Structure formats: C-alpha cells, structure tokens
PAKOLKOL-710197 format. One record per residue: y, z, x of N, C-alpha, C in turn. Coordinates in steps of 0.02 Angstrom, whole numbers, plus 32768, in hexadecimal, padded with zeros to 4 digits. Atoms other than C-alpha are relative to their C-alpha. Example, Ala and Ser with C-alpha at 12.3 -4.5 7.8 and 13.67 -1.06 7.14 Angstrom:
% PAKOLKOL-710197
7FC58000802D7F1F81868267803C8000802D7FC57FFD7FD67FCB816582AC803780257FD9
//
This chain:
% PAKOLKOL-710197
80338031801C9B3C0D03CF337FD27FCF8028800B802A7FBC9B200C8FCFC57FCC802C802F802E7FE17FD19ACF0D20D0307FC3800A7FD6803C7FE580169A560D4CCFA57FD17FC27FF6802A80387FFD9A1D0C9ACF947FDF7FF48046801180087FBF9A110C8DD0507FBD80398013803A7FD57FFC99A30D2DD0447FBB7FF37FDF802F800B802299350CF3CFC17FCA7FBA802E8021803F7FE799160C41D0187FDA8025804A801C7FDE7FC598ED0CAAD0BB7FBB801B7FEA803D7FDE800898720D0CD0657FC37FD87FE5802F8021801698210C80D0087FDA7FD78047801C802E7FC198070C1FD0C07FDB8026802080287FCC7FD797CB0CC4D10B7FBF7FFC7FE7804C7FF7801E973B0CD3D0907FDF7FC48000802280447FFF97130C1FD0897FE77FF4803D802080047FCD97010C1BD1377FCB8030801A803F7FDD7FF6969A0CAED1427FBB7FF67FE880358020802896270C65D0C07FDF7FC38022801D80337FD596220BC4D12B7FD58014802F802C7FFE7FC895E30C14D1C77FCA80207FE780417FE1801395570C6ED1677FD67FD57FDE8031802A802395200BE2D0FF7FFA7FBC801A800180517FF095470B40D15E7FC77FF08026802D801F7FE294C20ACFD1A180057FE2802F7FF780157FC894BA0AB1D24F7FEC7FB58006801680387FF294B80A03D29A7FC37FFE8027803C7FF67FDC93FA0A15D2C97FD97FB77FFB802D80378007938E0974D2EA7FB980117FD680327FEE80319309096CD2617FBE7FDF8017803F80267FE69257093AD28B7FE77FCD7FDE80018040801F92300893D26D7FD07FCF802F802180197FF091B40815D28F801A7FD280457FE380197FCA91D207D0D34B800F7FB67FF67FE380468005923A072FD3547FDC7FD5802A801A80417FC391D90699D3A180307FE180197FD4802A7FD692450644D41C7FEF7FBF8017801480497FEA91CC05B8D4577FAD800F7FF48041800A801891230575D4307FEF7FB9800C801680487FED90BB04EED4777FB37FFE8009804880037FFD900704B3D47D7FEA7FF0803E802480157FAA8F9604A6D5227FB87FF17FF38044801380048EFF046BD54C7FDA802D803580247FC77FD08E7804F6D5907FC57FC88015804880227FE78DE604ACD5F97FE08026802880397FDC7FE88D4204F2D6357FC77FE2801F8041802B7FF78C9E04D1D6827FD1803B7FE080437FD5801A8BFB0519D6347FBF7FE58038803D80137FDD8B68051BD6B87FC380057FCA80307FFA80288AD104ECD6717FC67FF7802E80407FF07FD18A2B051FD6D57FC67FE47FDB803780198023898904BFD6B37FCD801B803B80397FF77FD888E304EFD7077FE57FC38027801980407FD688AA0479D78A7FAC7FE47FE7804E8015801788020407D75C7FC08032802A80357FE77FDD87AA0452D7E38007805480177FF87FAF800887CF0510D7BB7FE080057FB2801A7FDD804E87760571D72F802880417FFA7FCD7FD7800E87E405EBD6E57FD380388000802A7FC07FFC874C0669D6DA7FD27FF0803C802A800D7FC386F3067BD7757FCD8046800480267FCD7FF0865806EAD7A77FE58006803580327FF87FCC85FC072BD8397FE880487FFB801E7FC2800B858607B7D8407FFB80137FBC7FF37FD1805685A5083AD7AB80407FF77FFB7FBC800280128657080FD7AC801D7FBE7FE47FE6803B801086AF0790D73E804F800F7FF97FA27FF580098771076AD73F80177FBE7FEC7FDE8041801287D706FBD6D88055800E80037FB17FFF7FF5889906E0D6E580207FCC7FD37FCF8029802C8924069DD6728044800380197FC680007FF589CB0674D6A9802F80197FC47FCC7FDC80488A5A06D1D63A80307FBB7FF07FE1803380098AB8064CD5DF8046801080057FB37FFF7FF48B6A0621D5F580307FF77FB77FD58013802F8BF00625D56E805580087FFE7FAF7FFE80058CB7060CD550801580417FDF7FD27FC980308D2C069FD52780557FE980197FAC801E7FFD8DE70681D5128021804B80037FDF7FBB7FF68E690715D544804E7FE680067FB2800E80088F200716D52580278031803A7FEB7FDB7FD38F7E0750D5C3804E80067FF07FC57FF1801C901D07A4D59A80388012802E7FCA7FF57FD390BF07A6D5FD804280137FE87FC97FE9802F9154080FD5C380497FFA803D7FBE80027FCC921207F4D6168041801C7FCA7FC27FEB802992A60852D5E2802C7FDC80047FC5802F800C93370800D5A0803980277FEE7FBE7FD8801F93C30885D5967FF8802C7FCF80007FCC802A93ED0919D52F80327FFA7FC47FCE7FFB803494420942D48D8016804C7FFE7FEB7FBC7FFE94B509DAD4837FE680197FB280097FE1804294880A63D400803E80237FE67FCA7FD0801995000AD5D3A5802D802980267FDE7FCA7FD395230B47D43280127FDE80307FF0802F7FC0953C0AB1D4AA7FD17FFC8034803080107FCF949D0ABAD5067FCB7FC17FF9802B80467FF194310A22D53A7FBD801F7FE3803B7FE3802993AA0A5FD4B17FCD7FC87FEF8026802C8013936809C0D47580007FC1802E8009802D7FC3931D0940D4ED7FDB7FBA7FEA80278036800A92FB0889D4D07FD57FE7802E804080187FD892540853D50D7FDD7FB97FEB801580398009921407A0D5127FAA8000801C804380097FF1915007A2D5077FE67FB280088016803B7FE59103070BD5527FAF7FFB7FFD803E8013800B904C06D9D5147FDE7FC280198019803A7FD78FE30670D5827FAC80067FEF804C800B80088F2C0641D5487FE67FE3803A803780117FC98E9F0635D5C27FC47FFC7FEB80547FFB80128DEC0607D5C17FE28005803B803A7FF47FC38D620642D6367FC37FFA7FE68047800180098CAE0641D63D7FE6803B8012802A7FD57FF68C3D06CED6317FC080007FF67FF67FDB7FC78BDD071AD693801E7FD180347FDE80197FC98C4A06F2D7257FCA7FEE803B8035800C7FD48BA006F2D7967FC17FEC7FE380497FFF80108AF506AFD78D7FDC80327FF980267FD980078A810723D7437FBA7FEE7FEA80478015801289C4071ED7287FE4804E7FE2801C7FCB802489630792D6A97FBC7FF8801F804580057FE988B907B5D7017FDE80307FE180307FCF801888200802D6AA7FB47FFC801E80387FFE7FD387960845D70B7FC8801B7FD1802C7FEB802986F10865D6B37FCB801B803A802C7FDE7FD8867208D5D7117FC2800A7FE7804B7FFE801785C408B0D6EC7FCA80228033802E7FDD7FDA85840920D77B7FE780377FE180177FC18024852E09C8D7588021803580297FD47FC67FEB85A30A20D7C480567FE880027FBC8000801386660A36D7C480117FC480317FE080217FD286D509B3D80D8043800880067FC27FF27FF5876509DBD87280197FC580207FE280417FF387E50947D89480228016804E7FDC7FEA7FC3883309A4D92C7FE57FE18042802580277FC988130942D9C880007FB57FF97FFF803880018828089ED98080437FE880257FC080217FEB88AD0816D9BF801F7FD67FCF7FE380228032892307C8D95380287FC2802D7FD880287FF989780724D97780177FBF7FE07FF08037802B89DF0693D92F80267FC9802F7FE680347FD78A0105DFD98080327FCD7FCC7FE28034801B8A7C055FD94580027FC480318006803A7FE28A6604B8D9837FDE8007804280237FEA7FC889EE0502D9FD801E802E80307FD87FD27FD08A6F0576DA4B7FEA804A7FD8800C7FC5801F8A3B062CDA30804C802C7FF77FC17FEA80128ACA0689D9D07FFF805580167FFF7FB67FFB8B01073EDA0E7FFE802F7FC180047FD280378AD107BFD98B8010804A80167FF67FAF7FF88B01087ED9817FCE802A7FDE80377FDB80218A880902D958800780097FB77FFA7FF980508AD80918D8B07FE07FCC7FD9800E803E801C8AA80870D88E7FAB80097FE1804A7FF8801389EA08A1D87D7FEC8047800780217FC77FEC89D9094FD8997FDF80167FB980247FF18038899C095CD7D87FBE7FF2800F8046800C7FFD890C08F9D80B7FD78024803580227FE97FC788DF0944D8AB7FE7804C7FE1800C7FBC800B88E809FAD8507FCD7FF87FC280287FFF8040886909C1D7CE7FC1801F800A804A7FE47FFF87C70A19D7AD7FE67FDF7FB1802980248036874F09B5D7307FC88029800280337FE1801286C10A24D6E17FC97FC78007803C8022800B860B09E3D6E180057FD97FC48007801E804085FC095DD653804E7FF87FDE7FC97FF4801286AF0970D636803E7FC180117FCB80347FE5875008FAD653804B801A7FF97FB57FF47FF08803090CD67B802B7FC880077FD080387FEE88A008A9D678803B802680367FBF7FEC7FD9892808A1D70B80257FD280027FCE803F800089BD083DD729800E7FFE80497FF5800C7FBC89E307EAD7D380417FD47FF27FC280277FF18A8B07A5D7FF80137FCF80267FEE80297FC58AC6070ED85C803E7FFB800A7FC17FFD7FF18B5D06C4D895802A7FF17FCF7FCD800980368C0006A0D83F7FFE7FBF7FEC80048043801A8C00060AD7D080337FC8802D7FC380247FDB8CAC05DCD8227FE97FE880578015800F7FB18C5705D5D8D47FD47FCA8005803480347FF58BD90547D8A6801E7FC580107FE180347FEF8BEB04A6D8F3801F7FD37FC07FE8802E80338C580421D88F7FDB7FC880048035803A7FFF8BC203B4D8757FE77FF27FB28016800D80418B77035BD7E07FC9802C7FF080367FDE800B8ADF03AFD7F57FE38037803A800E7FD67FD18AAE0450D8547FC180217FFD80497FE180018A0F0498D8888006804A80247FFD7FAA7FFD89FC055CD8807FAE8018800880447FE17FFA895C05B4D8C8800C804E7FFD800A7FB5800C89340669D8A17FC58013802480357FEF7FDD88B506B8D9197FF280477FF780107FB97FF988510765D8FF7FC7800F803780347FF87FC987EA0788D99C7FE680458006802D7FBF7FED87640807D9C77FFB802C7FBE80087FDB804F8744083ED9067FB78019800D804E7FEA800186A408AFD90C7FDC7FE87FC1802A802C803D861D0851D8A67FB480258002802A7FE47FFB858A08AFD8DD7FFF8046802080057FB27FE58560097AD9067FB58014801080567FE97FF784BE09D8D937800580357FCA80127FCE8031847E0A63D8CE803A8040800E7FCF7FD57FFA85060AD8D91780547FEB7FEB7FCE800F800E858E0A71D8E3802B7FE480317FD9801B7FB885C10A32D9A17FF97FAF7FF67FFA80417FFE85FB0979D9A37FC57FD9802B802980267FE085750904D9DB80137FB480147FE780477FF685C40858D9BB80487FF97FE47FC680048017866F0825D99D80067FAC7FFB7FF6805C800486A8075CD96B804880027FE77FBD800F800487500714D95780067FCF7FBD7FE980368037879D06B9D8BC803C7FE780077FC680227FF38815063FD8AE80067FC17FC77FE8802B804B887A05D7D81F80357FDC80207FC1802E7FF688EF053AD83880207FE17FC07FE380148033896B0513D7C6802E7FC680047FD380377FF489E00475D7AB803F801A7FCA7FD07FE180218A9504A6D77B802C7FC47FF97FC7804280188B0F0428D7178033802B7FDE7FC17FED80168BAE0443D6DA80147FD57FC07FDE801D803F8BEB0421D6218050800680017FBA7FF880058CA20401D61B801B80077FB47FDE7FF7803C8CFC0448D5828045801180017FBB7FEF7FFD8DA1045DD540801880027FAD7FE07FF880438E0E0493D4AA8048800E80027FB87FF180138EC704A4D46D800F80477FF37FE77FC980128F220549D46B804780067FFF7FB37FF57FF78FCE0588D4488013803080307FD67FB37FCB904205E7D4C8803F80007FDB7FC77FE9802290D1062FD47F80228039801C7FCE7FCA7FF39171069DD4AA801B80257FC97FED7FD98036919A072FD435802F802B80157FC47FD97FF1923E0796D4388000803E7FD480077FC58028922F0849D3FF8030803680187FCF7FC27FEB92A408E2D3FE7FCE80448010802A7FCC7FE5925F0974D45B8030804D800C7FE07FCD800E92950A24D4337FF1802E8043801A7FE77FBD92A50A79D4E77FFE804E80057FEF7FBC7FFC92C90B2CD4A27FD080017FC380257FF1804C922C0B1BD4107FF1804E7FFF800D7FBC8011921A0BBCD3C7804480297FEC7FC07FE0801492D20BF0D3C680237FEB7FC77FDA7FFF804A93430BFAD330802D7FA980157FDB8033800E93870B46D30D804680087FFF7FB87FF0801194310B8FD2E4802B801B80387FE77FDE7FC994540BFAD3797FE57FF880408020800B7FBC93DB0BBED3FB7FDC8043802080107FB47FE5939F0C74D40F8032802F80107FD07FDE7FEE944B0CAFD4378008803D7FD17FF17FD6802B94500D1FD39D803D7FF87FDD7FB280038022950F0CF3D38A800F7FB97FF47FE0804E800395630C54D34A804E800E7FFF7FAD80028008961B0C28D35D80157FE37FBB7FD8800B804696950C2BD2C47FFC7FB77FFE7FFD8048800B96910B78D28180497FED7FE77FC1800F801A97470B8BD2468030800080497FE17FFC7FC4978E0BC3D2F77FE47FE38039801680297FBB97120B79D3677FF3802D802680107FC97FD196F10C24D3AF8036801480287FC07FF07FD297A90C34D3EF8019803F7FE27FD97FD0802A97DC0CB7D363803E7FFD7FFA7FC18016801798730C57D33A7FF67FCA7FDF8008803C803798820BE4D2AA804A7FD57FFD7FBD8027800E99000B51D2A07FFF7FEA7FC07FEF801B804F99310B49D1ED80337FCC7FF27FD38031800F99A80ADDD199804B801D80117FAB7FE57FE49A3E0B5FD1C07FFC801F803F7FF47FF37FB39A0D0B70D2797FC48023801A80347FDB7FED99A20BD9D2D87FFF80497FE880057FB58019995E0C7FD29F7FB98016800880457FD97FF198DE0CF6D2BA7FC97FF47FCE802D8014803598320CBED2747FDD80307FDA80197FD3802E98120D22D1E07FB680057FF2803780128000976F0CDED1CF7FBF80308023801E7FEC7FCE971C0D29D26380278049801D7FD67FD07FED97980DB9D27580127FF7804F7FE3801D7FBD97DD0D64D31A7FC18018803080267FF67FD897340D92D35B7FE27FBD801E801D80467FE696FA0CD6D3717FBE7FF07FF58055800F800F96400CE6D3397FEC80377FDC801A7FE4804095D00D24D2C17FB98016801780437FED7FF4951E0D76D2CE7FDB7FBD7FD780248037802194A60CDAD29F7FE380117FB8801E7FF5804594880CDAD1EE7FC07FDF7FF380408025801693F30C69D1FA7FC58028801A80437FDA7FE093800CDAD26E800680497FF67FF37FC2800393CA0D7AD241800B802D803780027FDD7FBC93E90DACD2EA7FC780078025803C80077FD5933C0D80D32D800B7FD9802D800C802A7FD393520CEFD3807FC87FCE800180418022801592B60C9AD33D80077FD17FC57FFB802A803792960C14D2CC7FEE802E7FC6
//
C-alpha cells in the first residue's frame, strides 16, 4: 500500500512539474514609466542681438539703374535638451544572462540664439535695359572698423546672381558668428558691396560701377527663463526581439530540478520525472522560435 501511495505522489509531482514548466510566467521586468531619480530647476540665459540701421545710412540705396535694399535677419531663442546616458549595472534574465540594463538618462536644458551668425537679406532691383550680372562685385564686412574674414560660401549666392531687366532678386550674405562680436554695449557693423555694375552700353558691357555701404549698431538684449533638469532611470532590454522566456535560446531549464535532472523531494534525492532527467524543456512561450 505504501509503495502505491509513493507511486501516486511521484506521478502527481511529475505532472504538476511538467505543467509548471509549460505555463509558468518567468520573472521578466515589465515596461513602465521611467523612474525620476532627481529633478531641479536651472536658470537659462542668452543674449539676443538687435541690429538698428545707423541714421546716416539709407536702407534702400540707388545708383545708375540699380537699386539695392538690405534687411538683417532677426534673431530668436531656441531651447534644446541635451541627453546623457549612464549605464548603472545589469539584471539577470531567466537564463542567467545580463539581459536587462539599468540606464540613467540625464536631461539638461540649454538655450541658444539662432541664426548663429549675422545674416543679411539683400534685394537687388535692376532698372537697366540689360541683364545685370553680379559676378565681379566684392563683399566685405567690418566690425568696429576691422574687416572680418569671410569665406566664398558666405556670399557666393550673391556673386552668382543674375537679375533680368526690370526684375529683382533676393540673396543672402552671411557675416561673422555672433559669439565673436566684441563684449561691448554697442557694436558698429558695416556691410559693403563694391564694384556693382550700374550702367552698361548697348551691347551690355559695363560702363560704370558703384559701391554700396550700410552701417548698423548692434546691441544685446539679456533674457532668461527657468527650465527643469532631471535624471530618469529606465530598464533596457539588450536582447530586444528575443523571447522573454528563453532569451532566444529556444530551451528553458526545468523549474523543478533547476536543470540538473535530479529532484530533491521529501523522501530524498530522486530522478526528476517532470523533465525525465533531461533538465530542460522546449520553450513553451515562443514554441521554439526564439522570438517574442
């Protein structure tokens, strides 16, 4: 009678163990909102350049059959969050792999002024009877009386310009970086366009050239605002796409014997009947595909 009871108990344990391996939900971190570790308020500061045309300078200037007007591009503030990530260790998965990585994301707000350089929108009106080619003109920019080095890219749009008779075109000329301007209350900036063709003969050959110049005063408006910086902790699945139960290994260890094939029962050590001493099962979650 005692032997029959032991046999029945063993059978029940084996069946329950088999079902446990097929149905049990593994210890897998669930997706959740990142945990906020710290948060504080910071002051952001920036300077907006304000350009005003000088009293002795006319925004629109004419010479011969050419009229040129100029307008500086306005500046504005933009904010951006700089993100820095720091790895803070791993969490073991069901198969013992370092699958889940703790990552602390630090969000740092910054403010900057755009565009980052002085920029002028130049409108050219051609009132001549012939086509105006701006190639051959010379562009220069002065800051506080000193000529600033420009690259060909800063004015190549203008020098490549062609304006039809009785037509007009707009071009952009770029100046120095605003951060390179002197730390003064008022900065004088000059834009010069030399040797512009203003008259031609009947064949369209240049017969007269003129210079155009504009002076601006630049002042800076100090602005500031408060933003929040914070650090969030999240859990990253380093085996993204792999089965959460088997980590893509297709097989899982027997939960009753721990993969050893030997079961420690109340009556002592015995072969594990749940896995038939194999110590592992084909993963029931992915059905052997290794994928989620």
